[in-house]
N, C-alpha and C positions, 0 to 999 in steps of 0.2 A: 710158865707164869700162872700163878694160882688164880688171880683176879684179872681176867683178860678184858674186862669191861672198864677198868680203872684208867683214868688219864695219867699221863707220866710227865714229871718235871725232873731235870737232873741238875744238881748244883754241886760244885767242887771247888776247893781252894788248894792252890800249890800242886803238889803231886795228885791230889784228889781232883784237880782240874783235868789232869791227863786221864784219869780213870773215868771221869765224866765224858771226856772227849771220845774216848774209845767206845763207851756205853752208847753215846749218841749215834755213832756210826753204825751200830747194830740195827738201827731202824731204817737204814737205807737199803735199797734193792740188793739182795744177796746176803744181807746180814741176819743174824739169828733171830732178831725181832722185827724183821721187815713186815710180817703179817700183822704187826700191831701199830704200823706207821700211823694210823688214823688216831691212836691214842696219845701220840706225842703232843705236847703242848709247847714247852720251851725249855731253855737251859741257861744257867749262869754260871760262869767261873770267875775266880779272882786270882790274879797271879798265875795264870795257866801256862805251863812249859810247852803245851801243845797248840798254842794260839796260832791261828792262820795268819800269814803276813798282812800287815796293814789293818787287820780287822779289829774293831773295838765294839761299839754298841750302836743302836740306831741313832743316826744324826751325829755320832761321835767323830772325832778327827782321826783320819787314817794315820798310820805310823810307818816309818820306813824299816821296821824291825819285825821279828817273828818270835815264836817260842824257842826255847833253848833245847827242848827235847827232840830225839830223833822222830818220834811220831808226832806228826803235825796235821791238823785238820785241813780239808778243803774248805772253799767258800760255801757255807751251808745256809746262809740266809740270816735275816735279823731276828728270828725267833731264838737265836743263840746270842747271848750277851757276853762279850768279853770285857772284863774290868781289869785294866792294867795301869798301874802307876808308871809314869815315865821312867823312873829310876829303878824299877824293878827288873833286874836281869833275867829272871825266870821267863818273862814274856817279851823281853826287848832284846833278844840276841841279835848281833850284828849280821849283816849279809856277807856272802863270799867267804874267803879263807879265814878271816878273823872270826867270823861266826862259826866256822867249822871247828876251830881250836876251842872256842867257848863250848861248843856242843860236845866235844870229846871229853873236856873236863867234867862237864855235867854228867856225861854217861859213866865216866870212871867213878864219880862220887856215888851215884845212885845204884851202880852195879856191884860195887864191892860190898860184900856182906861178911863181917867178921864171924858170924855164927856158922858159916858154911865150912869153916876149917882154914888153917894157915895156908895150906897149899893152893886152894882155889882163890883165896884172897891175893896171894902173891902173883899168881898167874894173871888175874884180872888187872892188877895194878900195873905189872910189867907191860902187859899188852896195851893198856891205855897210855902209859908213858911213851911206849914206842910210836904209837900213832901221833901223839903230840910232837914228838921229835921229827917224824916223817913230814909233818906239816911245815916244818922249817925249810924244806926244799920244794914247797909248792904242792905237795900231794894232799889234797883235801878229801880224798876218798875215805869214807868212814870205816876203816878197817877195825878200830877199837869197838865200835858199836856191834859190828858183826860178830867178832869173837866174843863179846859179852852176851850174845844171844838175842839182841834186840832187832826186831824186824822193821825195815824201812817201809813206808808207805809210798804210794805212787806220787802223791801230791807233796812237793817240798823236799822230797828225798834227795840226798846229794848224789851227784853223777860221778862215775869214775873219771879220773883226770885224763886229758888228752896226752898223747905222746909228745914230748918236747924234744926239739933238736938240741944236741950237746951244747951249742954256743948259747942256748937260752938258760942253761943251768944257773949262772952266776945272777942273772936278773931275778930269776925265780927264787933263788936263795935269799936275796935282798928283800923281795917281796914277802917271803915267808917270815923272816925275822921281824919285819915291820908288822905283819899281821899278828905275830905272837906278842909283841910289845903292846899293840892295841888291845889285844884280848886281855892281857895282864892288867892294863890300865882300867878297862871296863870292869874287871872283877874287883880291883881295889876301890874304885868309885862306889860300887855296890856294896862292898863289905864296910866301907868307911861312912856309909850314909848316915847322917845325924837323924835322931838324937842317940841311936845305937846301931851296932852292926846290922846290916840287911833290914834296916828299919823300913825301907820302901816296900818290902815284901810283907811286913808284919803289921801295918797300920791301916788297913782298908776299912776298918771300923771307925776311924777318926779322920783320915784324910779325905779331902773333898774333890769330887769331879768338877763341880762348880760351886760358888759361895752357897752354903746352906745345904748342899746335898753330898753325903759321903757316898763312897763306892758301895758299901753294903746297902744303904738306903736306895741307891739307884737300882741295884739288883732286886730288892724287894719290890720296887715300883714296877720293874720289868715283868716279873712274875704276875703281879696283880693285873697288869694290862693284858697280858696274854691269856690269863685265866678268864677274864671277862670276854675276850674275843672267842675263845673256845666255847665258853657257855652260850654266847650268842649264836654261834654257828651250829650248836647241837641242841 
């Protein structure tokens, strides 16, 4: 880092939120920027696919959902501000098997790169489809993410499925199909959100957290508050 005396703020939107999340964790013990931990002020993300479960902003309501990305933050405190519209699937992925299917689809979409060549594209596509199909029989282990080269983190990472007795197969299949249907419904609701597809992910500059305060406005306020605290402490 060229200017090691400079304070640091991280802000990210959408997949930039995941980038900001990964950057933030580099300031923790063992991270590449741990020696600059005292320089850290705060962070803000909007529509963050790496959002920690339940986490929003200081004084904000908890939610029963989490980010849709494989990489998800631990609970790192209220210097980190998560701004998430309830209808934005990027940061409101379901829990359990339904969430795993949603996460697989997200991983498939983000890992497929047409510029990498037709063969690699096809391999990633087939691997992701296979994992989604496997989830229909209750296998929520994230094979597709592993084959795509995504590294799981300790916090919030999916666990390998338990071994099931043969007589449980039919019940698990029913559960898997139900989860797949629920995931599809979540995706359709997100895509069809008015006034245009995925609007909940695209209108943070005009949608309000509470009357008179937009998400972007709250993010700006968050930064101002933490900068004042940082200057007061230094």
